[in-house]
N, C-alpha and C positions, 0 to 999 in steps of 0.2 A: 483202783478207782473204778467203781462199777455203778455209780449212781448218775443218772442222766442230769440231775440238777447240779451235781459237781461239775460236769462238763459245761453246763450253761454258765455257771459262775466263772469258770476259767475262760470261757469265750469273751465275756465282758471285760475281764482283767487284761487279757491278751490284746484286745483292741486298743487299750490305753496303757500299754506296758511302759513302765518307768514313771507313771504319774499316779497320784492317789485318786481312787474312784470312790465317791461318797457311797455310804451304805444304801441310801435310798435309791440311787441310780442302779446299783447292783440288783436290789430287790425288784425294782420295776422291770429291769431287763430280763430277769430270770422268771419271775412269777406273774408279771403284769399287774393288773389292777383288780384281779378277782379275789378280793379280800375274804369273801364268804367261803371260798373254796380253799384258801390258804391263810387261815386266821393268824398263824404264828410265824410269818415269814421272817421277821427279824430274829426270832428265836432259833429258826432253822439255820440261818446263815453261818453262825460260828461252827456248826458241825460240818458244813460244806468246806469251810476254810481249813478246819483241822485235817480232814481227809486229803485235801489238796496239798497241804504242807507235807504230810506223810509221804505222798506220792512224788512230790517235786524235789524235796530236800535230800532224800537218800543219805541221811547221816551228815550232810555238810551244812554250811550256814544257810539259814532260811532265806529264800528269795521272795517269800510272800509275807509282807509285813503289815501290821496294823498301824495306821497313821492317821492321827486326828480322828475324824468321824468316818473313816473309810479304810480301804485296803489298797496296797500298792504291790504290784508284781515287778520285782527288779529283774527285768529281762531286756536284752538289747532288741529294740524294735526292728532293726535291720535283719535279725535272724528269724522273724516271724513271717510266714508266707503271706499273710494278708497285707502286712505293711510293705513287704518287698514287692508284691504284685502291684499295689496302688502307686508306690513310688516309681516303679518302672514305667507305668502308664503315663504318669505325669512327666517323667524325663523324656519319654518317646514323643509326647505332644510338643515339648519344648524343642526337641531335635527337629521335628517337622517344621515348626515355625522358623527355625534357624537354617532351613534348607540343608539338612543333614539326613537324607532319606535312608542311607545305609545304616547309620547309627540308630535311627528310629526303628527300623525293622529288626535289628538285633535285640534291642530292648524289648520290643513286643514279643519276639520269640522266646526270650528268657522268661518273660512274665507268664506266657501261656504254658511254658514247660513246668511251672510250679504246680499246675493242676493235675490231680490224680483221680478226682471224682467230684461229687457234689460238695460244695462248701458247707462246713458245719453239719454234715450228715448225721441225723439222729440226735442232734442237740436241740432240746426243747426251749421254749420261751420266746417272747416277742422280739428280743434283741437278735437272737439267732435267726428267726424268720425274716426279719428285716435285712440282716446281713446276707442271707442266701439270695434274696431278690436283688440286692444291690450288686453283689459280686458276680452273679450270673449275668446281669445286664452289662457290667463292665467287661466281662469275658467276651460276650458277643461283640461289644464295641471294639475290643482289641483284635478279634478275628477279622472284622470288616476292615479295620485300619491296615492290618498286615496284608490283606488281599490287595488293597489299593496300592500299597508300597510294592508288592510283587509286580503289579502292572507297571508301576512307575520305573522300576529298576530292570524291567524285562526279565524278571526271574521266573524260570519255569520249575517250580518246586515239585513237580511230579516226575520229572526227568532225573535220572541218577546224576550225582554230582560230576562224574567224569565226562558225561555227555553234554553238560551245559556249555553254551557258548560264553565267552568272557562278557562280563557286564560292560556295556557301552556307556558313554556319557548320558546323563539324564536328558532325554529329549522330550519326554512327555511328563511334565511336572504335575503332581496332584497334591497341592499344598493346602487344600481346604482343611480347617479344623474338623474334628469329628462332629457329625450331626447329632442333635438332641433326639434321643429315642422317644422322648415324651413331648415333643413339640406339639402344641395345641392351638387350634383356631387359625384365624387369618386366612380363611379359605378363599374369599373373593380376591384379596390382595395377591395371594400366591398364584391364583389362576391368571390374573392379569399379567403378572411378571412372567409366568411361563409362556403366555402367548407372545409377549414381546421378545423373549430370549430365543424362542424356537420358531419364529416366523420364517417360512421358506421364501426363497427368491428375493432376498433383500440385496440392496446395492451398497449398503453401509453398515457399520457395526452398531448393533443396538446398545442403548445406554439406559440403565435403570438406576434411579436415585431413591434412596430410602432415608427419610428424615422423621423426626419426632422428638419428644422430650426424653430425658434420661429415664431409664426404667421401662421404656416402651418395647424393648426387645428387638431393637434394630439389628444388632449383630447376629442374634440367633435366627432372626427372620432371613437375613441375607445368606447366612451359611446354609440354612435349610433350603432356600430357593435355589442356591447354587448346586447343592447336591441333587435336587430334583431335575435340574436342567443339565446335569453332567453328561448324559448320553448324547446331547446335541453338540458337545465340545470334546470330541474324542482325542484331540491332541493335548488335553490337559487343562488344569485350572491353576492360575497364579493367585496368590493371596498375600496381602500386606496389612498388618495392623498398624494404623497410623494414629492411634489414641495416645494422648498424654505427652508430657514434656520429653520423655525419653524415646519417642517414636523415631524411627529411622528417617533420614532426610531423603528427598526425592532422588538425588544421585545414588545414595546407598541402596534404595529400593531398586532402581534401574540396574545397578550392578548385580544385585541378588537375582533379579529376574533373568538377566542374560546368562548368568551362571546356571540357573535352573533349566534354561533352554539349551544347554549343551556347550556353552563357551567356557574354556578353561580359565582359571583365575588370572594367569599371566597374560591372557589375550583380552581381558576386559579393558576397554579404552579408559584412560585416566580423565579425559575431558567429558563433562556431563552431556554436552551436546552430541558428541560422538557416541556416547552410550545410548542416548535416546534414538539416534539414527540406527544403530545396530539392533536395538530392541524392536523397532518397527520392521526392520528387514527380516529379523527372525520370525516375526509373526505373519509375514506377508502371505504365505501360502498355508497357513494353519487355521484350525478352528480351536481357539483357546478362550476360556472365560477368565476375565481378570476381576477379582474382588478386592476392593479397597475399602477397608473397614475403619471408619473414624476420620474421614477426610474433612478437616475443619474448614478448609477454604478451597476455592477453585484452583488456586495455585498449587495446592498439595496434590490434587487429583489430576488436573489437566495433563501434565507431562507424562502421566502413566497410562492414560487412556489409549487403547489400541485404535488403529485407523484401518486395519485390514477388514474387508467386508465379512470375512468368515468368523471374526472374533466378536466379543461383546464385553461390556463392563457393567459391574454392579457396585455402586458406591453408597456408603452410609455416612450420615453426618447428623450431629445434633442440630436442632432448630425446628421452627414451626413450618418452614416452607421448603420448596425444592432448592437444591444447591445449584447456583448459576454456573453451568459448565458450557464450554464451547461445543461446537459440533464439527470436529475435524473429520476428514475423510468422507464427506458426504453422508453424514449420519442420517438415517431415514426413520429410525424407530426409537423414540425416547418415551420413557414412562416414569412418572414421579409417584412414589408411594409415600403417604404421610400416615405414620402409625400413631395411634393414641391408645385410649383405654380399650380393654377387651370388653365384650358384652358380659353381663353377669353369668350367662350360661357358659361362655368360654372360660371365664375365671374359675367356675366350679369344676369344669372338666379338667383344667390344668391342675388344680389342687387334688382332684381324684386320681389323676395319672401319677402324680408324685407321691401322694400319701397312701394311695389304695382306696378303692371305693368303699370297702367295709368300714374303714376308719372314718371316712367322711360321712357315711350314712348315719353313724352314731351321733353326730353333732351337726346336723344340717344348718341350724340357726347360727351356731358359732362360725361355721365355714362361710356363710354369707356375710356375717359381720366382719370376719377377717378380710375377705375379698374387698369389701367396701372400705375398710381401714387402709388397705393398700391401694386405694383409688383404682382398682381393677387394672393395674399395670402389671405385666408379667414379671418384670424384674423384681419389684418388692414381693410379689406373690411367691415367686420361686425361692427367694431368700427366706421368707417366713416358712414355707413348706419344708425347705432343707433343714431348718432348725428343728422342726417337728419330727422329721425323719430320723435325725440323730438322737432324738429323745422319744422313743416309741411309747413310753408310759405317759407322756404329757398329753392332756386333752387339748383339742384345738383351741378351746376357750382360753388356755393359758397365755396365748400370744396376743389375744385381742386387745387388752388394755395397754400392751407394751409395744405394739407395732408402730414403728416410727417411719414406715415407708422406706425400707432399705433400698438403696439405688441400684443401678445397673443399666447396661445398654444392650 
């Protein structure tokens, strides 16, 4: 197999191994939309498939099949580096949310060990170009997450293994979800939150509440703000996702928090009131930021708010106004953020960062129409942009009449 286009066709098929890929999607991913430069793309594809079959089958049963109006590569997705890498990242994120830092770090290390060079090196076509950007960004994200876990677990990975001290209980939890590398806008709101969370000489723990309609990007905003303020809370960050019916109860979150702060499972008090007392005692002399995402009521958030003056809390909730929370511990700094629509400029900047400025510049009018159809809310905008990212040959205008305002927080 010595043709670059053969490798490009294989890349598209591998990304969807085990599923039929329509001929049009393969063509758009390999050749793009330059019809004048490649007038007989459909006619060229069977030749690519023939050469791939010759290289892949080696005399055995064919694993590249023609199916309906497309082709299917019968390969186990788990054996493909791309799939294994992305699956490991997803599993690592789940492990971090479940307070399993050791498992998360192992998964991230296994994922990073799959890399031997640049992804899809020397493979042409818009699909391969998009995959290179996507995978490189996820690789950088994995490296940052592993570094955070190294700090959390007190792991000194430049020290030879025999010289390492045994890993002690996790006393500095870093539970924040990964930050969005393409977070856009909200500059004034972020500055106000940073001022509240990092104010010196305070006598009580700051509290920031973030509210707004679904799709306003509250969760992404809170996580981004927490990452920016992380240096002010060197003893760690606690995080709980309280969204939905399956969200953990307050006693369950308290138990998870005290475990993350170094208490062994068998030492967690069974009584919720005792758990809360222990939780506050553990935070008494620390600087920890507590992020509660999706606290629908004050009752869900109140028992989890820190009272130690060195700590702080950042709480998100759906709704038009601030969440009514008490002020335990002599709280002196409270700040309410109400997120709504992005400005048109911010909306275009977000689309540009997700899609790439070149793609956006080709269809400025369609991009503005898409942003307006999404009501300039970052949740629907990101959902629409993600669809376009997965379909590099689609014009931006393809989504305009079908945008139904996909939700998100």
